[in-house]
C-alpha positions in Angstrom: 0.0 0.2 -0.1 1.3 3.4 -1.1 1.8 6.4 1.1 -1.3 8.1 -0.2 -3.5 4.9 0.2 -2.2 4.7 3.7 -3.2 8.7 4.3 -6.4 8.4 2.4 -7.4 5.1 4.8 -6.3 7.1 7.9 -8.1 10.4 7.2 -11.3 8.5 6.0 -12.9 8.6 9.5 -12.2 12.4 9.8 -13.7 13.1 6.4 -16.8 11.1 7.5 -17.0 13.2 10.7 -16.5 16.5 8.5 -19.3 15.4 6.4 -21.7 14.5 9.1 -20.8 18.2 11.0 -21.5 19.9 7.7 -24.9 18.3 7.4 -25.8 19.0 10.8 -24.6 22.4 11.2 -24.6 24.0 7.7 -26.9 26.7 8.3 -24.5 28.0 11.1 -21.2 27.4 9.1 -22.9 29.5 6.4 -23.7 32.2 9.1 -20.0 32.3 10.0 -18.7 32.4 6.6 -20.9 35.4 5.8 -19.9 36.9 9.2 -16.3 36.6 8.6 -16.7 38.1 5.1 -18.5 41.0 6.4 -15.7 41.6 8.7 -13.0 41.2 6.3 -14.7 43.5 3.8 -15.1 46.2 6.4 -11.5 45.9 7.5 -10.3 46.5 4.1 -12.9 49.1 3.2 -14.3 47.4 0.3 -11.1 47.0 -1.6 -11.3 43.2 -2.1 -15.1 43.0 -2.2 -15.1 40.9 -5.4 -12.4 38.5 -4.1 -14.2 38.1 -0.8 -17.3 37.3 -2.5 -15.8 34.9 -4.8 -14.2 33.3 -1.9 -17.4 33.2 0.1 -19.6 31.5 -2.8 -16.5 28.7 -3.1 -16.4 28.4 0.7 -20.4 27.5 0.8 -20.3 25.4 -2.1 -17.5 23.3 -0.4 -19.5 23.0 2.9 -22.6 22.0 0.6 -20.7 19.2 -1.4 -19.4 17.8 1.9 -22.9 17.8 3.5 -24.5 16.1 0.2 -21.8 13.6 0.3 -22.6 12.6 3.9 -26.2 12.9 3.0 -26.4 9.9 0.2 -22.9 8.3 0.7 -22.2 9.1 -2.9 -20.0 11.9 -4.4 -22.0 14.8 -5.7 -22.4 15.8 -9.2 -19.0 17.4 -10.3 -17.2 16.0 -7.7 -13.9 14.7 -8.0 -12.7 11.4 -6.9 -10.0 11.9 -4.0 -6.7 12.9 -5.7 -8.4 13.8 -8.8 -8.9 17.3 -9.8 -12.5 18.2 -11.2 -11.3 19.6 -14.5 -9.2 16.4 -15.3 -10.8 13.7 -16.9 -10.6 10.1 -15.0 -7.6 8.1 -16.0 -8.4 4.8 -17.7 -6.5 1.6 -17.2 -3.8 0.5 -19.7 -4.9 -2.0 -22.4 -4.6 -5.8 -21.5 -1.8 -7.3 -23.6 
């Protein structure tokens, strides 16, 4: 078993716990993200508003993906498999000789 396989196996329980927590407390997490975004936007006097909005949206989408993965036990639509970027097609096994 390779290093990454070992690491994935050890982190699997933590990932499940995070998905469970995201499912249970998604609304509170979203509220915290919004509050943090407002605070940062105020402190920077609106200079980075677009970047803050983009980051906020991405953070909320990540929480939603985690929550949905836990809900049905399957990756959501558009989710990459572990270790695979979403914009990278899945690798196919080499042809059998």
